[in-house]
C-alpha positions, 0 to 999 in steps of 0.5 A: 444871146442873139449872136449865140443863137445864130452861131449854134445854128451854124455849127448845127448845120455845118456837117450837113450842108456847109461841109458838103459844099466845101468838099464839092469845091475842093480840088480833086486828084486823078483816080488810078488803079488797074487789075493786076496780072496776079491776085493776092490771096484774100481771106473773107473774114465773117463774124457772126452771132445767132445768125441762123436766119441769114447765114445760109444766104451769106455762105452761098453768096460768099461761095459765089464771089468771083476771086481766084484765091479766096479763103472764107472764115467765119467766126461764131462768137458764142452763138446759141441758136443753129448758127454753129450747126449750120457751119458744121454742115459746110465743108467748103469754108473754115469756121471757128466756134468761140465757146462763149460770147466775148465781143467782135474784137476777140472774134476778129483776133481769133479769125485773123490768127487762122487767116492765110490771106495777104489781104483781109476783107471784113464782113458781117453776115448781113452784107451780100456781096456782088460777085466782082466786089473783092477784085474791085476792092483789092486792085486799088489796095495794092497801091503803096499809100493805100491802107484800106478800101470799102465798097458801097453798101445798099439797102435791100428793102424798099419800104416806107419806113426805110426811106429816111435811112436810105436817104441818110445812107446815100448822103454818107456815101456821097460824103465818102465819095467826095472825100475819096476824090480829094485825098481819101475818106476817114471812114469805111463801111464796117461790113464791107472793107479790105485791109493788108493783113500786115497793116492791121492793128487788132483793137483792144478787147473793150473797143466797141467800133472795131472797124473804126478803130482799125481804119483810124490806126491806118490813117495814123500810119499815113495810109489813105482810105478809099471808097470804091464806087463799083464795088457793091454789096446789099444789106437788110436795113433796120425797119424797126425804130427801136432796133435802128435806135440801139444800132445807131447808139452803139455805132456812135458810142464806139466812134466817140470811144475810138476818137479818144484813142487817136487824138493825134489825128486831129493834128494830121492831114486828116484832122479837118475831115475827122472834125467835120465828118465825125466830131461836129456831126456828133456834137450837132445834137448838142449845139442844136438843142442849146440853140432850140433852148435859147429860141424857146426861153428868149423868143428872139425869133418866133418865126424861126421857133415855129419853123423848127417846132414844126419840123420837130413835130413832123419827125415825131409824127413820123415815128408814130406812123412807122410804129402803125406801119403807115406810109409817110412822105419821104421828107417826113421819113427823113425827119423821123430818121434825123430825130432817131439818129440824134437822139441815139447820139445822146444815148450812145454818148451817155452809155459810153460814159456810164459803161452801159454800152459794151462790145457785145453786138447783135447785128 
């Protein structure tokens, strides 16, 4: 049992500490890309549901993007607020209004049928792009072996409860940066990535994580995914634990669902990265829980049990502090976020198995 305790702890720590170290030591390939003489037509495809609060800013931001041949399409997926009215007042964009809410795969399919661009840049209303972002995404995408490019999505609100989410987001960005430098990453931000239209596989209607499905289909074809450091966008982060929890649970459920559609990827050159970056991180909450239960019932190492119990307690205190809008140190905020994310893994997994988690999304 003592050996099992340490093995479970090793599996728990691997995706957060050991995997990044392996990536850091891995030989890197030379970076290459340059702006083309002529730019292909790009469609910025935006999906929206009840976005009256943020849509005007997104439209203004999209119209300000510096790109010579840009088509903007916004698909409203059965919105019931003023979203459709706002779209009707914008003559400089194309839009589609779906009569009832069917989920993002259906909205994307409708938008892609209308799109005229050779390259599709997928976006949500929440992401506001720097004006040069599209050029920076398109240039490396013109390489034959590159299937998709994604940018860096930063969080706008710098308030105390977001310290943990910002730290976690920075960690994820650094992982993708190191993977890109080796051969290519295995995941890109769903609100900020571009793909050649001819290579897009439209997700089935029941797919929760449409972006992960599309990028996995590109990996299956042998394409590389690149994170482009210079391409920047900004997004309003979740600042409510319940909202953050539901969003994470949906993303995780969608990721697990998608992986089952592409089991052959684990036998490809992307297998190690998928296993380390995704599968073992999702599994970490279960291995960590088993590890903690062994410590609790067998009491092999009281000092380790005490340390881990204190860390869990600090995370719980961080959740209470967030509910009372109290400022907390960065370490406590990170522990809070870590507890929320790992609990969301369990909730998302059982939501997927039970059928509770659906393609319907909010933000």
